[in-house]
N, C-alpha and C positions, 0 to 999 in steps of 0.2 A: 535392604536385606532380602526382599522378596523379588527383586529384579525390576520393580517399578517404583516410581516416586509419587508425587502429588501434583495437583494443578493440571496444566496443559499436558505435561509429559504423562501424567497418570491416565487421562482420557485417551490420548493417542495410543498408549500401550494397550488399551482395552478394546480398540476397534476390531471387530470380528471375533470377540472373545465372549464366551458365555460366563455368567456370574452365578455362583452358588454360595451358600452360607457356611457349610461345614464340610469336613473331610468325608463324612458319611454320605452327604448329598453328592460329592464328587464321585465316589465309588459307584453310586447308582445312576449317574448321569447317562442319558440315552440320546442326546442331541447330536447334530451333525458337526458341530464345531470341534476341532481337534485341540483347541486351547481353552482352558477353563480357569477362571480366577476365583479362588476361595477367599471369602471375606473374613473368616475367623481370625481374631487378633493373635491367637497363639500358634496355630498350625497352618494359617493361611498362606497364600502366595499364588504364583502362576504355575499351572501344570500343563504339560504337553502330553498328548496321547502317543504312546510308542509301543513297540512289540519287542520281544526277545530279551526282556529283563527279568530280574527276580525281585519280588516285593521285599521291602524292609520296614514298611509302615512308618517311615519317617520322611524319606525322599521319594520312594517308589511305592505306589499302592495298586492293588488289583482294580482293573476297570470292569467291575462286575456288570454294570449296566450296558456296556458295549459288547458284552458276550465273550470278549477275549482281550488280551493286551493289558497295558498298564498306563497309569498316570504318573509321569515323572516330574518332579519339582524342577522349575526353571531356576537355576542357580546363578545365572548371569545378572549383573556384570561380575560379581564376586561370589565364590562358593563358600558362603557362611552357613555352617551347619548348626542350627539352634537345637539344643538338647530338648527343648519343649516339643519339637516336632516328633520326637520318639516317645512321647508320653510323660515326660517329666512334669510334675505338678509345680515344682519350684515354690512351695509355700513354706519351706523351712521346717516342716513337720513330717511330711510323707517321705519315706525312704525312696529316693529316685535312683537308686543304684542300677536297676535293670535298664531303665531308660538311658542312663548315662553310658552304660556299657554298649548299648545298641548304637548310640551316636558315635562312640569311639570306634566301634567296628566299622561303621560306614566310612569314617575319615581314614582309617588305616587302609581300606580297600579302594577308596575313590579320591582321597585327598580332601582338601577344604579346611576351613577354620572351625574348630570346635568352639561353639559360642554360647555364652550365658548373658542374657539381657541385664542391663543395669536395673536395680531395684528388685530382682528376683533372688530368692534364697534357695540354693540347691543343697539338700541334705542327703548324705549317703553314709552307709556303714561299711566296715571292713576295708579292704584294700582295693583301690581302683588303679588298673594298669593302663595308662595312656602312653606308654613308651612307644616311640617312633611316630606319634602324631606330631607332625612338623609345625602345626600352627594351632595355638590355643589362645582364646581371648575371652576371659571371664570378667565381664564388667560388673556382674552381680556378685553375690556372696556365696562362697563355697563353705559349707559347714558339715561337721561330722562329730564323731566321738573322739575322745583323747587318743584312742588307739587307731583311729582311721588314718589312712595314708593314700595320697594321690601321687602316683609315680609318673614322671615325665623324663624326656631325654631322647637320645638317639644312639646309634651304634658308635662305640669308641673309635673304631678303625675307619669310620666313614665321616668325612667332613661334609655336612649337609646343612644348608641354611634353615634355621628353625627360629621361630618367634613365639614365645610363650609368655602370657601375662595373666596375673591374678590381681583383682582389685582388693578383695577382702576374704581372708581365710580364717574361719573360727575353729579352734580345737584341733582340726586335722593337721597332719604333717604333709608338707610338699617335699617330695624326694626327687632330686635331680641326679641322674646317673647316665653313664655312657655318653656324655655330652662333649662335642667338639665344635667350637665356634657358634654356640647357641646364644641367643639373646633372651634372657629371662628377666621379667619384671614382676615384683611383688610389692604392692602398696602396704599391706598390713597382713601379718600372719603370726600364728602361734609358733610354728617351727619350720625351718628350712634345713633339710639334710642334703648335703652334697656327698654322694656315695660312690664307692668303687669296690669291685670284687675282682681280684686278680685271677680267679679261677673261671671267670665267665668272660670270654673275649668280647662280648657285646658291651659289657660295662666295666672293663678292666681299668679304665681311666676316665678322668673328667678334667678337661684342660682347654685353655684358650677361650673360655666363655666370658661373656659380658653380663654381669648380674647386677641388676638395679634393685635395691631394697629400700623401702620407705621405713617401716618399723617392723622388725621381727623379734619376738621374744627370745627365741633360741636359734642360733646358727651353729651348725656342726659340720665340720669337714671330717669324713670318717671312711676308712677303708676296712673291709671285712678282716678282722684279726685271725679268723680260723682258716682263711684261704692259704693254700700252699704257695701261691704266687702273689707278688706284690700288686696292690691296687693303688694307683697314684692320682693325686689331685694337685695339679701344678699350674702355674702361670695363668690363673683366672684373674679377672679384674672385677672388683666389687665397688659399686657406688652405694654407700650405706647412709641411711638416716639415723636410726637408733637400734641398738642391740642391748638386750639384757644379759644374755649368756652367749659366749663364744668358746667353742671347744674344737681343737684340732687334734685328731688322734687316729689310731689304726695301726696297720702292719707296715706302714711306710712313712718316712719323714717328709710329709707334703711340703712343698717349697715354692718360692717365687710367686706366691699369691699376693696381689696388691689390693689394699683396701683404701678407698678415698672417703674422707670426711665422716667417719663413724662417730656417733655420739654415745658415750657410756655414762650412765647415771646409776650409781649403786649397782654396778654390773660385775659379772665374773668373767674374766678372760683366762683361759687355761690352755696353754699350748703344751700338749703332752708329747707330740711327735712333730718335728718339722724344723726347717731352717730357712733363713732369708725370706721370711714373710714380712711384708712392709705395710705399715698403717700410717697414712699421711693425714694431716689436718684433723687430728682427733680432738674431740671435746670431752673432757672429763669433769663430771660433777658428782657431788656426794662422796661416798666411800666406795671405792672400787677394789676388787681383789684381782691381782694380776700375778700369774704364776707360770714360770717356764720350767718344765721338768728336765731331769737328767737326760743328756743326749741331745737336747735341742741347742741350737746355736744361731747367732747372727739374726735373730728376729728383732725387729725394731718398731717401736711405736713412737710417733711424733705428735706431741700436743701443740695445738696452735691457738686454742681458746684461752683467754684470760679475762675474767670478769671484773678485775680491779685495775684501774689505771696505774701504771708504774710497777706492777707486780713483777713483770718479767725482768725489770732492771735490778731488782733487789734480791731475787732468789731464782733458783732453777725452776721451782714451782711445777714439779711433776709428781704424779702419784707414786706412792711406794709400790715396790714390786719385789717378788722373790725369784731370783735366778739360780736354779739348781743346775743349769746348763752352762754354756760358754758364750760370753759376749752378747747376751740378750739384754735389751735395755729399753727404757722409756725416756724419751728426750723431749725437750721443748723446742719446737720448730722455730720459734721466734729467736732462739739463741743464735741461729745461723747468721743473723745480721749484727750480732754483738760480739765484743771482745771482753774477755774476763781475765784479770791478772791478779796474782797475790801481791799485796803491798807490804805485808808484815806477817811473820810467822815465827813462833818460838816453840822449842822443845828442849829436852835435856842436853841436846848436842848443838843447839843453834848459837849459843854464846852471844846473844844480841838483845839483852834486856837488863834493866836496872836490878842490881843484886841486893839492894837495901831490904833486909828482912827476908831474903830469899835463900833457900837451900837447894842446890842442884844435886839430885840423886842420880843413880845410875840409869833409871828408866823414866823418872818423872821429875817435877819441880814442885817443891813446897813453897807456897806463896802466902804472904800475910794478907789481911784485909786491907783494902785500898791500894792493892798492887795495880799500877797503871800498865796495862798491856799496850795501849796505844793512845796517843794524844796528837791530834793534828794541829797544824797552824791554820791560818785562814785559807779555806779551800774555795777557789772561784766557782761560782754556780749561777743558776738562774737563766742561762742561755741554752746550753745543751744539757739535756737530762742525763743522769748517771745513777748507778746504784752502788750501795756499800753493804757488804755482808761480813758477819763475824760468826765463827764457829769454834767451839772447844769441846773437849770430851766430857766436861762436867759443868753443871749449872752453878757458877760462882760469880758471873759477871753481869754488869749493868752498863747500858749505853746512854750517853747524853748527846744531844745534837743542839747546838746553839746557833742562832741565826744573826746575820749582820747585814746592814744596808751598804750602799755604795761608798759611804764615808767610813766604813768599817766600825760603825757604832752598833752595839747590840740592839736587836729588835726585841722590845719587851712585851709586845702584845702578839698573840697568836695570829698568824696571817689567815685571812678569810679565803684565800685561794688554795688550791691543792698543791702547795710546794712540796709537802711531805707525803710520801706513800709508804705506809707501814701499818701492820696490825699489832705491833708491840709498843710503839712509842705513844706517850700521852703528854699533853702540854701541862707544865708545872707552873702554877701561879706564883710560887715563891721565888724559884730560881729563874723564871721566865725563859724556859727552854723545854725541849722535848726529852723525856726520860723513859726508861723502862721501869715499871713499878715493882718488878720482882727479878730475882736472880735467873739468869738464862744461860744455856749452853749455845744458843744461836740467837742472833739479832740481826736485823737488816733494815735498810731504809732506801727508798727511791727518792732522789732529789730531782724535782721536775722544774719546768720553766716558771719564771716568776719575774714580774716587773720591779718588785721591791727588794727581794732577797738577793744579795750579790755574793755573799760569802757564808760559809758555815764552818763550825769547828765540831769535830767528833772526838769523843773521849770514851774509852772502854776501860773500866777498872773493876777489880773484884770487890764485892761487898762483904765477903767472908773469907777467912783463911781456908786453905785446902791444898790438895796436890793435883796438878794437872799433867797430862801426858803431852798435850799439844794445844795450841790456840793459833788461829790464823785469821787474817782479814784480807778481803779482796774487793776490787771494784769492777763494775761492768758498765760498758758504755758502747755507743755506736762505733763501728769500725772506722768511720770516716773522720773521727777526731780523737785526740789524746787528752784524757783528763789527768791533770796534775793533782797529786795529794802530798802536800808538804807534811812530813812527820817530824815531831820534835826529837832532836838528836838523842836525848836521854833515854828514850824508849827503844833505841836501835842498837845500843851497845852495852856491854857489861860495865857497871860503874858502882863504886863504893866510896865511903869516906875514909876507909882504912884497909889495910892488907887483909885478904880473905882468911877467915879462921874456921869456917864451916863449909860443907859442900864438897862435891867431887869434881875435880878438874883434871885436865889433860895437859901434858907438856906443850908449851906454846900458847896457851890461853892468855889473853891480856885483859886485865881489869883496870879501867880508867879511874883516876882519882878525882872525886868530886870536889875535894878540898885542895884546890891548886895553890893556896897560900902556903901549904906545907913544903912546897918545892919539889914534891914528887908528882910527876905527870901520870904515871901508871905503874902497874906491877905485872911482871911476866912470870908464868908458871915454868919453873926449870925442871921439875920432876912431878910426874903424875901422882895423884893420890887424893886423900881426904884429910885436909884440904890441899895437900901437895906442898912443894917447896916454891918459894917466891923470891923474886929479885926486883928491887925498885928501879924504875926508869925515870931519870931526872931530866 
C-alpha cells in the first residue's frame, strides 16, 4: 500500500532514503535526501520531494523544513488512497465525515482507489457523495446513522470501468446511481438503493451493471417519481445471498433485471412497477410475502430449494403470492425436469363417476359419505420415483396408500426406508397402510425408490357427505419415463343399480347398469332434465 514491501525488497527500497517517524517530522525535514520514509502505521509511506503542487494533507504536504516545495506520497505500484491519510480516526465513534470528503476529493481529481483498511470502522454522518469515484475498496466497516447515505456510481451516458466494494455497512444506505457496466460488491449492508432520476442526465438510468450481494436487509430499485422524465433501471445482473425486503418501484416499469440464487426467509417481495424481471434458483424459507401490483407483468420467480426429499414430486411446493398484474408467477425450477398429467377429474359436467348416492346439480355434485373418487389397481413402483396429488374445492376427502411386495402381498409393517414422502400420511397399525387422519381438500404423496416395495394402491374417498365443485388427481414423474396408473373402471364412468331418478342430466348421457343380471347394459338420456327421460340399452 505504501509502495514498498518487507524483507529484502524493503531494505532495497530504502537505499538512499531518510527515515522519520511521523508526518510532522516529514514536514520539518531539512536533510539532503529527496526521498523520505515515514514509519507511522496510519499515515506512513514513501514521500518524494517535488515542486509545483498544492497540499491536501493526505497525499501532498508542505515541505516547511526545506523552505519551499512539497512532499508527495509515492503511490506506486498502485494508487491506493487510504482515508486515514486525510485524518480519519476510524475508531467507530469519531465522525470522520470531513476526512472522508477530502479523500474523495483527491480521488476525483487524481484517480486512485478510495481505501479503508480491514478492521477499521469509519463512522460518518449525513450524506457522502462519492459519485464518479471509479474505484472504492472498503475492507473495513462503514457505519453511520439510519439516515446516513453513501452515494456511488458514474454518469449514465458514459460507459466507464468502475469497481466498488464494501465489506460491511452498518445502518447507512449505499446508493448506486447513474451506473453503466459497474462492478459493485457488498458483503453485508442494511440497505442498497439502486436509483435513477430522469430529470438529471448524469443519473437518468442505471443499467448493465454486475451487482454481487452477500446479505442486504433492504434492496430497492427506485426511480424518482416526481421527475418529469422517466428514470430507468434495466438489464442489471444481481448475484444475491440473502434479502429481507425487495421493492421495485418508481416512475418507470423497470425490466429485464436478472437475480441469481437469492435466499428469502420471512421476506417481503413487492414489485410495484416492472415487467420481465427474473429470479433464478430462489431459496424460500419461512413465511414470505410476494406481491405484484396492477400494471406489472411477466415477472417470474423460480424456486430451486427443497428441504424434504421427494417434495418436488408430490406438489408444486412454491410460496403463495398475490398477482394484481398479468402473468406474474412463482414457479418451481425443479419442475422443468418433470412431467405432470391429470389422471382423473370430476365435476358436474364430467359424467365419469359412480352415481350411487350421488346427485348431479347444475353447478356442483352432492356426494354421500364414503364416495370413492378414485381407487387404483396395483401401481408398479420402487424403481423410478413419482408423485401423486389430489385437490378439491372442499375438505371432505381422505387418502389411503397401501404397500405391496414383489409377490403382490400386502406389506404389514411400516418400511424403515423413505419410500413415502408426505406431510399428511401416517402409518395406521390397524389397517397396516398409510392414511390421512383428517378430512382434506388436498393430499399428496411422493413414492420413492425401494428394494422391498414394488406396488402400491391409492384410494381417495369422502369421509362425510357434502357438495363439491371439482376434484382431480394428477401424477408427476421424470420426463424420461412414463408412469402407469391403473384406475378401477367403476370410478371412471357413471354407474347405478337402477335407472336415474334424481339429479340433472343432459341428452346423450349414459349411465351404466351395475346389475348386469337384469339384462339391461345401460340407460341413455333421451331428453335433458332433472332427472330427464331415459331409455334402456340391452
